[in-house]
N, CA, C, O and the ligand as a Tripos MOL2 file, in Angstrom:
@<TRIPOS>MOLECULE
protein
  301   299    76     0     0
PROTEIN
NO_CHARGES

@<TRIPOS>ATOM
      1 N         145.7870  108.0370   72.2270 N.3       1 MET1
      2 CA        144.3490  107.8490   72.0300 C.3       1 MET1
      3 C         143.7260  107.3430   73.3270 C.2       1 MET1
      4 O         144.1900  106.3500   73.8860 O.2       1 MET1
      5 N         142.7000  108.0010   73.8020 N.am      2 PRO2
      6 CA        142.0950  107.5620   75.0590 C.3       2 PRO2
      7 C         141.3650  106.2250   74.8970 C.2       2 PRO2
      8 O         140.8880  105.8940   73.8120 O.2       2 PRO2
      9 N         141.2900  105.4860   75.9620 N.am      3 THR3
     10 CA        140.5100  104.2520   75.9450 C.3       3 THR3
     11 C         139.4760  104.3140   77.0620 C.2       3 THR3
     12 O         139.7250  104.8660   78.1330 O.2       3 THR3
     13 N         138.3410  103.7490   76.7930 N.am      4 ILE4
     14 CA        137.3350  103.6100   77.8450 C.3       4 ILE4
     15 C         136.9310  102.1500   77.9120 C.2       4 ILE4
     16 O         137.0470  101.4200   76.9280 O.2       4 ILE4
     17 N         136.4600  101.7300   79.0640 N.am      5 LYS5
     18 CA        136.0700  100.3360   79.2430 C.3       5 LYS5
     19 C         134.6340  100.1240   78.7860 C.2       5 LYS5
     20 O         133.7390  100.9040   79.1120 O.2       5 LYS5
     21 N         134.4330   99.0520   78.0250 N.am      6 CYS6
     22 CA        133.0910   98.7040   77.5820 C.3       6 CYS6
     23 C         132.2190   98.3910   78.8000 C.2       6 CYS6
     24 O         132.6120   97.6040   79.6610 O.2       6 CYS6
     25 N         131.0370   99.0080   78.8710 N.am      7 PRO7
     26 CA        130.1580   98.7490   80.0230 C.3       7 PRO7
     27 C         129.6780   97.3060   80.0660 C.2       7 PRO7
     28 O         129.3010   96.8010   81.1240 O.2       7 PRO7
     29 N         129.6940   96.6440   78.9150 N.am      8 GLY8
     30 CA        129.1780   95.2860   78.8470 C.3       8 GLY8
     31 C         130.1860   94.2350   79.2540 C.2       8 GLY8
     32 O         129.8600   93.3340   80.0260 O.2       8 GLY8
     33 N         131.4130   94.3340   78.7450 N.am      9 CYS9
     34 CA        132.3690   93.2490   78.9350 C.3       9 CYS9
     35 C         133.6870   93.7220   79.5550 C.2       9 CYS9
     36 O         134.5360   92.8980   79.8930 O.2       9 CYS9
     37 N         133.8650   95.0180   79.7060 N.am     10 GLY10
     38 CA        135.0820   95.5120   80.3340 C.3      10 GLY10
     39 C         136.2540   95.6520   79.3880 C.2      10 GLY10
     40 O         137.3330   96.0910   79.7870 O.2      10 GLY10
     41 N         136.0460   95.2820   78.1370 N.am     11 GLN11
     42 CA        137.0940   95.4130   77.1260 C.3      11 GLN11
     43 C         137.4130   96.8830   76.8970 C.2      11 GLN11
     44 O         136.5140   97.7200   76.8250 O.2      11 GLN11
     45 N         138.6960   97.1870   76.7820 N.am     12 GLU12
     46 CA        139.0540   98.5730   76.5270 C.3      12 GLU12
     47 C         138.8080   98.9170   75.0650 C.2      12 GLU12
     48 O         139.2200   98.1890   74.1610 O.2      12 GLU12
     49 N         138.1440  100.0120   74.8540 N.am     13 ILE13
     50 CA        137.8280  100.4690   73.5000 C.3      13 ILE13
     51 C         138.5990  101.7480   73.2460 C.2      13 ILE13
     52 O         138.4820  102.7240   73.9860 O.2      13 ILE13
     53 N         139.3890  101.7230   72.1840 N.am     14 LYS14
     54 CA        140.0960  102.9450   71.8000 C.3      14 LYS14
     55 C         139.0700  103.9270   71.2630 C.2      14 LYS14
     56 O         138.2050  103.5810   70.4590 O.2      14 LYS14
     57 N         139.1890  105.1240   71.7150 N.am     15 PHE15
     58 CA        138.1500  106.0800   71.4020 C.3      15 PHE15
     59 C         138.7720  107.4000   71.0270 C.2      15 PHE15
     60 O         139.5180  108.0010   71.8010 O.2      15 PHE15
     61 N         138.4560  107.8400   69.8360 N.am     16 PHE16
     62 CA        139.0010  109.1030   69.3720 C.3      16 PHE16
     63 C         137.9630  110.2050   69.5600 C.2      16 PHE16
     64 O         136.8820  110.1700   68.9700 O.2      16 PHE16
     65 N         138.3030  111.1540   70.3680 N.am     17 LEU17
     66 CA        137.3900  112.2600   70.6200 C.3      17 LEU17
     67 C         137.8180  113.4870   69.8260 C.2      17 LEU17
     68 O         138.9440  113.9690   69.9450 O.2      17 LEU17
     69 N         136.9000  113.9700   69.0230 N.am     18 ILE18
     70 CA        137.1680  115.2090   68.2970 C.3      18 ILE18
     71 C         137.0620  116.3700   69.2770 C.2      18 ILE18
     72 O         137.8550  117.3110   69.2510 O.2      18 ILE18
     73 N         136.0580  116.2710   70.1380 N.am     19 GLU19
     74 CA        135.9010  117.2630   71.1910 C.3      19 GLU19
     75 C         136.1860  116.5830   72.5190 C.2      19 GLU19
     76 O         136.4200  115.3760   72.5690 O.2      19 GLU19
     77 N         136.1660  117.3450   73.5700 N.am     20 ASN20
     78 CA        136.4870  116.8060   74.8850 C.3      20 ASN20
     79 C         135.3600  115.9380   75.4380 C.2      20 ASN20
     80 O         135.5770  115.1150   76.3270 O.2      20 ASN20
     81 N         134.1800  116.1270   74.9140 N.am     21 ALA21
     82 CA        133.0360  115.3760   75.4070 C.3      21 ALA21
     83 C         132.2970  114.7320   74.2500 C.2      21 ALA21
     84 O         132.2610  115.2600   73.1390 O.2      21 ALA21
     85 N         131.7110  113.5840   74.5330 N.am     22 TYR22
     86 CA        130.9660  112.8670   73.5030 C.3      22 TYR22
     87 C         129.7200  112.2670   74.1150 C.2      22 TYR22
     88 O         129.7560  111.6750   75.1940 O.2      22 TYR22
     89 N         128.6400  112.4280   73.4180 N.am     23 GLU23
     90 CA        127.4200  111.7700   73.8320 C.3      23 GLU23
     91 C         126.8000  111.1470   72.5940 C.2      23 GLU23
     92 O         126.4370  111.8470   71.6480 O.2      23 GLU23
     93 N         126.6820  109.8270   72.6080 N.am     24 GLY24
     94 CA        126.1330  109.1620   71.4370 C.3      24 GLY24
     95 C         126.3970  107.6790   71.4810 C.2      24 GLY24
     96 O         126.7870  107.1360   72.5140 O.2      24 GLY24
     97 N         126.1830  107.0240   70.3510 N.am     25 PRO25
     98 CA        126.3090  105.5730   70.3080 C.3      25 PRO25
     99 C         127.7610  105.0960   70.3370 C.2      25 PRO25
    100 O         128.6610  105.7400   69.7980 O.2      25 PRO25
    101 N         127.9520  103.9690   70.9730 N.am     26 LEU26
    102 CA        129.2690  103.3380   71.0210 C.3      26 LEU26
    103 C         129.0660  101.8380   70.8550 C.2      26 LEU26
    104 O         128.2520  101.2310   71.5520 O.2      26 LEU26
    105 N         129.8190  101.2420   69.9180 N.am     27 LYS27
    106 CA        129.6930   99.8130   69.6910 C.3      27 LYS27
    107 C         130.9840   99.1360   70.0960 C.2      27 LYS27
    108 O         132.0770   99.5660   69.7270 O.2      27 LYS27
    109 N         130.8360   98.0700   70.8610 N.am     28 CYS28
    110 CA        132.0040   97.3160   71.2980 C.3      28 CYS28
    111 C         132.2640   96.1970   70.3130 C.2      28 CYS28
    112 O         131.3740   95.3990   70.0170 O.2      28 CYS28
    113 N         133.5020   96.1380   69.7970 N.am     29 ALA29
    114 CA        133.8590   95.1150   68.8200 C.3      29 ALA29
    115 C         134.0130   93.7550   69.4890 C.2      29 ALA29
    116 O         133.9570   92.7200   68.8250 O.2      29 ALA29
    117 N         134.2070   93.7600   70.8000 N.am     30 SER30
    118 CA        134.4630   92.5200   71.5150 C.3      30 SER30
    119 C         133.1730   91.7530   71.8100 C.2      30 SER30
    120 O         133.0600   90.5700   71.4900 O.2      30 SER30
    121 N         132.1960   92.4380   72.4270 N.am     31 CYS31
    122 CA        130.9600   91.7500   72.8030 C.3      31 CYS31
    123 C         129.7980   92.1440   71.9020 C.2      31 CYS31
    124 O         128.6740   91.6820   72.0990 O.2      31 CYS31
    125 N         130.0620   92.9930   70.9150 N.am     32 LYS32
    126 CA        129.0480   93.4810   69.9790 C.3      32 LYS32
    127 C         127.9430   94.2510   70.6970 C.2      32 LYS32
    128 O         126.8510   94.4460   70.1640 O.2      32 LYS32
    129 N         128.2500   94.6760   71.8970 N.am     33 GLY33
    130 CA        127.2660   95.4460   72.6480 C.3      33 GLY33
    131 C         127.1350   96.8480   72.0780 C.2      33 GLY33
    132 O         128.0970   97.4380   71.5870 O.2      33 GLY33
    133 N         125.9360   97.3520   72.1580 N.am     34 LEU34
    134 CA        125.6710   98.6900   71.6510 C.3      34 LEU34
    135 C         125.1710   99.5430   72.8110 C.2      34 LEU34
    136 O         124.2140   99.1840   73.4970 O.2      34 LEU34
    137 N         125.8290  100.6690   73.0150 N.am     35 PHE35
    138 CA        125.5080  101.5020   74.1680 C.3      35 PHE35
    139 C         125.3890  102.9550   73.7620 C.2      35 PHE35
    140 O         126.0530  103.4270   72.8400 O.2      35 PHE35
    141 N         124.5350  103.6390   74.4680 N.am     36 LYS36
    142 CA        124.4860  105.0840   74.3430 C.3      36 LYS36
    143 C         125.3120  105.6180   75.4960 C.2      36 LYS36
    144 O         124.9790  105.4050   76.6620 O.2      36 LYS36
    145 N         126.3850  106.3110   75.1690 N.am     37 VAL37
    146 CA        127.3280  106.7000   76.2080 C.3      37 VAL37
    147 C         127.4760  108.2140   76.2990 C.2      37 VAL37
    148 O         127.2080  108.9610   75.3580 O.2      37 VAL37
    149 N         127.9080  108.6120   77.4630 N.am     38 SER38
    150 CA        128.2660  110.0030   77.6930 C.3      38 SER38
    151 C         129.6870  110.0210   78.2350 C.2      38 SER38
    152 O         129.9480  109.5390   79.3380 O.2      38 SER38
    153 N         130.6030  110.5810   77.4510 N.am     39 ILE39
    154 CA        132.0120  110.5640   77.8140 C.3      39 ILE39
    155 C         132.5140  111.9910   77.9680 C.2      39 ILE39
    156 O         132.2470  112.8650   77.1430 O.2      39 ILE39
    157 N         133.2450  112.1930   79.0440 N.am     40 GLU40
    158 CA        133.8760  113.4890   79.2480 C.3      40 GLU40
    159 C         135.3530  113.2580   79.4930 C.2      40 GLU40
    160 O         135.7360  112.5520   80.4260 O.2      40 GLU40
    161 N         136.1810  113.8570   78.6510 N.am     41 GLY41
    162 CA        137.6060  113.5740   78.7380 C.3      41 GLY41
    163 C         137.8190  112.1150   78.4000 C.2      41 GLY41
    164 O         137.4910  111.6800   77.2970 O.2      41 GLY41
    165 N         138.3680  111.3480   79.3380 N.am     42 GLU42
    166 CA        138.5380  109.9200   79.1100 C.3      42 GLU42
    167 C         137.6490  109.1180   80.0470 C.2      42 GLU42
    168 O         137.8560  107.9200   80.2450 O.2      42 GLU42
    169 N         136.6630  109.7860   80.6170 N.am     43 GLU43
    170 CA        135.8400  109.1390   81.6190 C.3      43 GLU43
    171 C         134.4510  108.8550   81.0850 C.2      43 GLU43
    172 O         133.8040  109.7200   80.4950 O.2      43 GLU43
    173 N         134.0070  107.6350   81.3000 N.am     44 LEU44
    174 CA        132.6560  107.2490   80.9260 C.3      44 LEU44
    175 C         131.7120  107.7080   82.0300 C.2      44 LEU44
    176 O         131.6800  107.1280   83.1150 O.2      44 LEU44
    177 N         130.9510  108.7480   81.7430 N.am     45 LYS45
    178 CA        130.1050  109.3630   82.7650 C.3      45 LYS45
    179 C         128.7890  108.6160   82.9250 C.2      45 LYS45
    180 O         128.3060  108.4090   84.0390 O.2      45 LYS45
    181 N         128.2220  108.2170   81.7990 N.am     46 ALA46
    182 CA        126.9270  107.5470   81.8500 C.3      46 ALA46
    183 C         126.7780  106.6640   80.6230 C.2      46 ALA46
    184 O         127.3820  106.9150   79.5810 O.2      46 ALA46
    185 N         125.9760  105.6430   80.7630 N.am     47 TRP47
    186 CA        125.7210  104.7820   79.6150 C.3      47 TRP47
    187 C         124.4030  104.0630   79.8030 C.2      47 TRP47
    188 O         123.9250  103.8930   80.9240 O.2      47 TRP47
    189 N         123.8290  103.6470   78.7030 N.am     48 GLN48
    190 CA        122.6400  102.8060   78.7550 C.3      48 GLN48
    191 C         122.6200  101.9460   77.5070 C.2      48 GLN48
    192 O         123.1200  102.3540   76.4580 O.2      48 GLN48
    193 N         122.0440  100.7530   77.6160 N.am     49 PRO49
    194 CA        121.9920   99.8770   76.4470 C.3      49 PRO49
    195 C         121.1820  100.5260   75.3320 C.2      49 PRO49
    196 O         120.2600  101.3050   75.5760 O.2      49 PRO49
    197 N         121.5490  100.1850   74.1200 N.am     50 MET50
    198 CA        120.9150  100.7930   72.9610 C.3      50 MET50
    199 C         120.6140   99.6880   71.9580 C.2      50 MET50
    200 O         121.3630   98.7160   71.8590 O.2      50 MET50
    201 N         119.5290   99.8310   71.2220 N.am     51 THR51
    202 CA        119.1990   98.8290   70.2030 C.3      51 THR51
    203 C         119.6630   99.3240   68.8310 C.2      51 THR51
    204 O         119.8960  100.5160   68.6290 O.2      51 THR51
    205 N         119.7900   98.3760   67.8910 N.am     52 GLU52
    206 CA        120.1720   98.7340   66.5230 C.3      52 GLU52
    207 C         119.1760   99.7300   65.9410 C.2      52 GLU52
    208 O         119.5520  100.6220   65.1810 O.2      52 GLU52
    209 N         117.8880   99.5690   66.3080 N.am     53 GLU53
    210 CA        116.8450  100.4540   65.7890 C.3      53 GLU53
    211 C         117.0990  101.8870   66.2550 C.2      53 GLU53
    212 O         116.9760  102.8380   65.4830 O.2      53 GLU53
    213 N         117.4550  102.0180   67.5350 N.am     54 GLU54
    214 CA        117.7340  103.3520   68.0720 C.3      54 GLU54
    215 C         118.9500  103.9600   67.3900 C.2      54 GLU54
    216 O         118.9880  105.1560   67.1000 O.2      54 GLU54
    217 N         119.9480  103.1080   67.1370 N.am     55 LEU55
    218 CA        121.1580  103.5870   66.4650 C.3      55 LEU55
    219 C         120.8200  104.1010   65.0680 C.2      55 LEU55
    220 O         121.2660  105.1730   64.6590 O.2      55 LEU55
    221 N         120.0280  103.3190   64.3490 N.am     56 LYS56
    222 CA        119.6470  103.6970   62.9860 C.3      56 LYS56
    223 C         118.8690  105.0010   62.9930 C.2      56 LYS56
    224 O         119.1240  105.8850   62.1750 O.2      56 LYS56
    225 N         117.9310  105.1230   63.9060 N.am     57 ALA57
    226 CA        117.1270  106.3440   64.0100 C.3      57 ALA57
    227 C         118.0410  107.5360   64.2720 C.2      57 ALA57
    228 O         117.8690  108.6020   63.6800 O.2      57 ALA57
    229 N         119.0150  107.3510   65.1620 N.am     58 GLY58
    230 CA        119.9390  108.4260   65.4760 C.3      58 GLY58
    231 C         120.7880  108.8040   64.2830 C.2      58 GLY58
    232 O         121.0510  109.9840   64.0490 O.2      58 GLY58
    233 N         121.2210  107.7940   63.5180 N.am     59 GLN59
    234 CA        122.0540  108.0590   62.3400 C.3      59 GLN59
    235 C         121.2620  108.8040   61.2820 C.2      59 GLN59
    236 O         121.8010  109.6640   60.5840 O.2      59 GLN59
    237 N         119.9820  108.4770   61.1610 N.am     60 GLU60
    238 CA        119.1450  109.1820   60.1900 C.3      60 GLU60
    239 C         119.0140  110.6520   60.5730 C.2      60 GLU60
    240 O         119.0470  111.5300   59.7110 O.2      60 GLU60
    241 N         118.8670  110.9080   61.8440 N.am     61 ILE61
    242 CA        118.7720  112.3010   62.3140 C.3      61 ILE61
    243 C         120.0830  113.0290   62.0310 C.2      61 ILE61
    244 O         120.0820  114.1740   61.5770 O.2      61 ILE61
    245 N         121.2090  112.3520   62.3040 N.am     62 GLU62
    246 CA        122.5150  112.9650   62.0450 C.3      62 GLU62
    247 C         122.7050  113.2470   60.5540 C.2      62 GLU62
    248 O         123.2470  114.2850   60.1740 O.2      62 GLU62
    249 N         122.2540  112.3140   59.7160 N.am     63 ALA63
    250 CA        122.3650  112.4870   58.2670 C.3      63 ALA63
    251 C         121.5500  113.6900   57.8110 C.2      63 ALA63
    252 O         121.9710  114.4580   56.9460 O.2      63 ALA63
    253 N         120.3750  113.8340   58.4140 N.am     64 LEU64
    254 CA        119.5280  114.9870   58.0950 C.3      64 LEU64
    255 C         120.2140  116.2870   58.5020 C.2      64 LEU64
    256 O         120.2300  117.2600   57.7480 O.2      64 LEU64
    257 N         120.7770  116.2840   59.7020 N.am     65 LYS65
    258 CA        121.4720  117.4710   60.2060 C.3      65 LYS65
    259 C         122.6170  117.8390   59.2670 C.2      65 LYS65
    260 O         122.8120  119.0090   58.9410 O.2      65 LYS65
    261 N         123.3800  116.8200   58.8330 N.am     66 ALA66
    262 CA        124.5180  117.0460   57.9430 C.3      66 ALA66
    263 C         124.0440  117.6460   56.6310 C.2      66 ALA66
    264 O         124.6860  118.5290   56.0620 O.2      66 ALA66
    265 N         122.9080  117.1470   56.1630 N.am     67 LYS67
    266 CA        122.3350  117.6420   54.9180 C.3      67 LYS67
    267 C         122.0150  119.1310   55.0570 C.2      67 LYS67
    268 O         122.2990  119.9300   54.1640 O.2      67 LYS67
    269 N         121.4220  119.4820   56.1920 N.am     68 PHE68
    270 CA        121.0560  120.8760   56.4210 C.3      68 PHE68
    271 C         122.3030  121.7560   56.5110 C.2      68 PHE68
    272 O         122.3140  122.8820   56.0140 O.2      68 PHE68
    273 N         123.3550  121.2310   57.1510 N.am     69 ARG69
    274 CA        124.5900  122.0060   57.2910 C.3      69 ARG69
    275 C         125.2180  122.2960   55.9320 C.2      69 ARG69
    276 O         125.8170  123.3490   55.7180 O.2      69 ARG69
    277 N         125.0630  121.3110   54.9940 N.am     70 ARG70
    278 CA        125.7100  121.4550   53.7050 C.3      70 ARG70
    279 C         124.9080  122.3540   52.7610 C.2      70 ARG70
    280 O         125.4420  122.8620   51.7740 O.2      70 ARG70
    281 N         123.6340  122.5450   53.0690 N.am     71 THR71
    282 CA        122.8000  123.3650   52.2080 C.3      71 THR71
    283 C         123.2690  124.8180   52.2470 C.2      71 THR71
    284 O         123.3410  125.4260   53.3150 O.2      71 THR71
    285 N         123.5880  125.3690   51.0760 N.am     72 PRO72
    286 CA        124.0330  126.7700   51.0760 C.3      72 PRO72
    287 C         122.9020  127.6990   51.4670 C.2      72 PRO72
    288 O         121.7380  127.4730   51.1340 O.2      72 PRO72
    289 N         123.2650  128.7250   52.1650 N.am     73 ARG73
    290 CA        122.2430  129.6860   52.5690 C.3      73 ARG73
    291 C         121.7750  130.4680   51.3390 C.2      73 ARG73
    292 O         122.5750  130.8100   50.4680 O.2      73 ARG73
    293 N         120.5140  130.7350   51.2840 N.am     74 SER74
    294 CA        119.9540  131.3900   50.0980 C.3      74 SER74
    295 C         119.9120  132.9190   50.2550 C.2      74 SER74
    296 O         119.6440  133.6320   49.2880 O.2      74 SER74
    297 N         120.1700  133.4090   51.4420 N.am     75 ASP75
    298 CA        120.0680  134.8680   51.6160 C.3      75 ASP75
    299 C         121.3990  135.5930   51.4580 C.2      75 ASP75
    300 O         121.4530  136.8160   51.5790 O.2      75 ASP75
    301 ZN        132.0530   94.8790   75.1810 Zn       76 ZN76
@<TRIPOS>BOND
     1     1     2 1
     2     2     3 1
     3     3     4 2
     4     3     5 am
     5     5     6 1
     6     6     7 1
     7     7     8 2
     8     7     9 am
     9     9    10 1
    10    10    11 1
    11    11    12 2
    12    11    13 am
    13    13    14 1
    14    14    15 1
    15    15    16 2
    16    15    17 am
    17    17    18 1
    18    18    19 1
    19    19    20 2
    20    19    21 am
    21    21    22 1
    22    22    23 1
    23    23    24 2
    24    23    25 am
    25    25    26 1
    26    26    27 1
    27    27    28 2
    28    27    29 am
    29    29    30 1
    30    30    31 1
    31    31    32 2
    32    31    33 am
    33    33    34 1
    34    34    35 1
    35    35    36 2
    36    35    37 am
    37    37    38 1
    38    38    39 1
    39    39    40 2
    40    39    41 am
    41    41    42 1
    42    42    43 1
    43    43    44 2
    44    43    45 am
    45    45    46 1
    46    46    47 1
    47    47    48 2
    48    47    49 am
    49    49    50 1
    50    50    51 1
    51    51    52 2
    52    51    53 am
    53    53    54 1
    54    54    55 1
    55    55    56 2
    56    55    57 am
    57    57    58 1
    58    58    59 1
    59    59    60 2
    60    59    61 am
    61    61    62 1
    62    62    63 1
    63    63    64 2
    64    63    65 am
    65    65    66 1
    66    66    67 1
    67    67    68 2
    68    67    69 am
    69    69    70 1
    70    70    71 1
    71    71    72 2
    72    71    73 am
    73    73    74 1
    74    74    75 1
    75    75    76 2
    76    75    77 am
    77    77    78 1
    78    78    79 1
    79    79    80 2
    80    79    81 am
    81    81    82 1
    82    82    83 1
    83    83    84 2
    84    83    85 am
    85    85    86 1
    86    86    87 1
    87    87    88 2
    88    87    89 am
    89    89    90 1
    90    90    91 1
    91    91    92 2
    92    91    93 am
    93    93    94 1
    94    94    95 1
    95    95    96 2
    96    95    97 am
    97    97    98 1
    98    98    99 1
    99    99   100 2
   100    99   101 am
   101   101   102 1
   102   102   103 1
   103   103   104 2
   104   103   105 am
   105   105   106 1
   106   106   107 1
   107   107   108 2
   108   107   109 am
   109   109   110 1
   110   110   111 1
   111   111   112 2
   112   111   113 am
   113   113   114 1
   114   114   115 1
   115   115   116 2
   116   115   117 am
   117   117   118 1
   118   118   119 1
   119   119   120 2
   120   119   121 am
   121   121   122 1
   122   122   123 1
   123   123   124 2
   124   123   125 am
   125   125   126 1
   126   126   127 1
   127   127   128 2
   128   127   129 am
   129   129   130 1
   130   130   131 1
   131   131   132 2
   132   131   133 am
   133   133   134 1
   134   134   135 1
   135   135   136 2
   136   135   137 am
   137   137   138 1
   138   138   139 1
   139   139   140 2
   140   139   141 am
   141   141   142 1
   142   142   143 1
   143   143   144 2
   144   143   145 am
   145   145   146 1
   146   146   147 1
   147   147   148 2
   148   147   149 am
   149   149   150 1
   150   150   151 1
   151   151   152 2
   152   151   153 am
   153   153   154 1
   154   154   155 1
   155   155   156 2
   156   155   157 am
   157   157   158 1
   158   158   159 1
   159   159   160 2
   160   159   161 am
   161   161   162 1
   162   162   163 1
   163   163   164 2
   164   163   165 am
   165   165   166 1
   166   166   167 1
   167   167   168 2
   168   167   169 am
   169   169   170 1
   170   170   171 1
   171   171   172 2
   172   171   173 am
   173   173   174 1
   174   174   175 1
   175   175   176 2
   176   175   177 am
   177   177   178 1
   178   178   179 1
   179   179   180 2
   180   179   181 am
   181   181   182 1
   182   182   183 1
   183   183   184 2
   184   183   185 am
   185   185   186 1
   186   186   187 1
   187   187   188 2
   188   187   189 am
   189   189   190 1
   190   190   191 1
   191   191   192 2
   192   191   193 am
   193   193   194 1
   194   194   195 1
   195   195   196 2
   196   195   197 am
   197   197   198 1
   198   198   199 1
   199   199   200 2
   200   199   201 am
   201   201   202 1
   202   202   203 1
   203   203   204 2
   204   203   205 am
   205   205   206 1
   206   206   207 1
   207   207   208 2
   208   207   209 am
   209   209   210 1
   210   210   211 1
   211   211   212 2
   212   211   213 am
   213   213   214 1
   214   214   215 1
   215   215   216 2
   216   215   217 am
   217   217   218 1
   218   218   219 1
   219   219   220 2
   220   219   221 am
   221   221   222 1
   222   222   223 1
   223   223   224 2
   224   223   225 am
   225   225   226 1
   226   226   227 1
   227   227   228 2
   228   227   229 am
   229   229   230 1
   230   230   231 1
   231   231   232 2
   232   231   233 am
   233   233   234 1
   234   234   235 1
   235   235   236 2
   236   235   237 am
   237   237   238 1
   238   238   239 1
   239   239   240 2
   240   239   241 am
   241   241   242 1
   242   242   243 1
   243   243   244 2
   244   243   245 am
   245   245   246 1
   246   246   247 1
   247   247   248 2
   248   247   249 am
   249   249   250 1
   250   250   251 1
   251   251   252 2
   252   251   253 am
   253   253   254 1
   254   254   255 1
   255   255   256 2
   256   255   257 am
   257   257   258 1
   258   258   259 1
   259   259   260 2
   260   259   261 am
   261   261   262 1
   262   262   263 1
   263   263   264 2
   264   263   265 am
   265   265   266 1
   266   266   267 1
   267   267   268 2
   268   267   269 am
   269   269   270 1
   270   270   271 1
   271   271   272 2
   272   271   273 am
   273   273   274 1
   274   274   275 1
   275   275   276 2
   276   275   277 am
   277   277   278 1
   278   278   279 1
   279   279   280 2
   280   279   281 am
   281   281   282 1
   282   282   283 1
   283   283   284 2
   284   283   285 am
   285   285   286 1
   286   286   287 1
   287   287   288 2
   288   287   289 am
   289   289   290 1
   290   290   291 1
   291   291   292 2
   292   291   293 am
   293   293   294 1
   294   294   295 1
   295   295   296 2
   296   295   297 am
   297   297   298 1
   298   298   299 1
   299   299   300 2
@<TRIPOS>SUBSTRUCTURE
     1 MET1         2 RESIDUE 1 A MET
     2 PRO2         6 RESIDUE 1 A PRO
     3 THR3        10 RESIDUE 1 A THR
     4 ILE4        14 RESIDUE 1 A ILE
     5 LYS5        18 RESIDUE 1 A LYS
     6 CYS6        22 RESIDUE 1 A CYS
     7 PRO7        26 RESIDUE 1 A PRO
     8 GLY8        30 RESIDUE 1 A GLY
     9 CYS9        34 RESIDUE 1 A CYS
    10 GLY10       38 RESIDUE 1 A GLY
    11 GLN11       42 RESIDUE 1 A GLN
    12 GLU12       46 RESIDUE 1 A GLU
    13 ILE13       50 RESIDUE 1 A ILE
    14 LYS14       54 RESIDUE 1 A LYS
    15 PHE15       58 RESIDUE 1 A PHE
    16 PHE16       62 RESIDUE 1 A PHE
    17 LEU17       66 RESIDUE 1 A LEU
    18 ILE18       70 RESIDUE 1 A ILE
    19 GLU19       74 RESIDUE 1 A GLU
    20 ASN20       78 RESIDUE 1 A ASN
    21 ALA21       82 RESIDUE 1 A ALA
    22 TYR22       86 RESIDUE 1 A TYR
    23 GLU23       90 RESIDUE 1 A GLU
    24 GLY24       94 RESIDUE 1 A GLY
    25 PRO25       98 RESIDUE 1 A PRO
    26 LEU26      102 RESIDUE 1 A LEU
    27 LYS27      106 RESIDUE 1 A LYS
    28 CYS28      110 RESIDUE 1 A CYS
    29 ALA29      114 RESIDUE 1 A ALA
    30 SER30      118 RESIDUE 1 A SER
    31 CYS31      122 RESIDUE 1 A CYS
    32 LYS32      126 RESIDUE 1 A LYS
    33 GLY33      130 RESIDUE 1 A GLY
    34 LEU34      134 RESIDUE 1 A LEU
    35 PHE35      138 RESIDUE 1 A PHE
    36 LYS36      142 RESIDUE 1 A LYS
    37 VAL37      146 RESIDUE 1 A VAL
    38 SER38      150 RESIDUE 1 A SER
    39 ILE39      154 RESIDUE 1 A ILE
    40 GLU40      158 RESIDUE 1 A GLU
    41 GLY41      162 RESIDUE 1 A GLY
    42 GLU42      166 RESIDUE 1 A GLU
    43 GLU43      170 RESIDUE 1 A GLU
    44 LEU44      174 RESIDUE 1 A LEU
    45 LYS45      178 RESIDUE 1 A LYS
    46 ALA46      182 RESIDUE 1 A ALA
    47 TRP47      186 RESIDUE 1 A TRP
    48 GLN48      190 RESIDUE 1 A GLN
    49 PRO49      194 RESIDUE 1 A PRO
    50 MET50      198 RESIDUE 1 A MET
    51 THR51      202 RESIDUE 1 A THR
    52 GLU52      206 RESIDUE 1 A GLU
    53 GLU53      210 RESIDUE 1 A GLU
    54 GLU54      214 RESIDUE 1 A GLU
    55 LEU55      218 RESIDUE 1 A LEU
    56 LYS56      222 RESIDUE 1 A LYS
    57 ALA57      226 RESIDUE 1 A ALA
    58 GLY58      230 RESIDUE 1 A GLY
    59 GLN59      234 RESIDUE 1 A GLN
    60 GLU60      238 RESIDUE 1 A GLU
    61 ILE61      242 RESIDUE 1 A ILE
    62 GLU62      246 RESIDUE 1 A GLU
    63 ALA63      250 RESIDUE 1 A ALA
    64 LEU64      254 RESIDUE 1 A LEU
    65 LYS65      258 RESIDUE 1 A LYS
    66 ALA66      262 RESIDUE 1 A ALA
    67 LYS67      266 RESIDUE 1 A LYS
    68 PHE68      270 RESIDUE 1 A PHE
    69 ARG69      274 RESIDUE 1 A ARG
    70 ARG70      278 RESIDUE 1 A ARG
    71 THR71      282 RESIDUE 1 A THR
    72 PRO72      286 RESIDUE 1 A PRO
    73 ARG73      290 RESIDUE 1 A ARG
    74 SER74      294 RESIDUE 1 A SER
    75 ASP75      298 RESIDUE 1 A ASP
    76 ZN76       301 GROUP 0 **** ****
């Protein structure tokens, strides 16, 4: 399992990638920091601090997307 270093505290975070690249929220269990990260392979390419509000908004969008994916096509 790849690990990346938390941008906030340097703690290594085990990170399971379904795909080779990931862009989205990452929460550090050590410093409780919340970051929007861009990961390619095992490398942290970019990151920026993120608020709980932004995380929630993003999760709502993802939930909506999932809902649409599950909707059977009518044609
Ligand atoms: Zn941290």
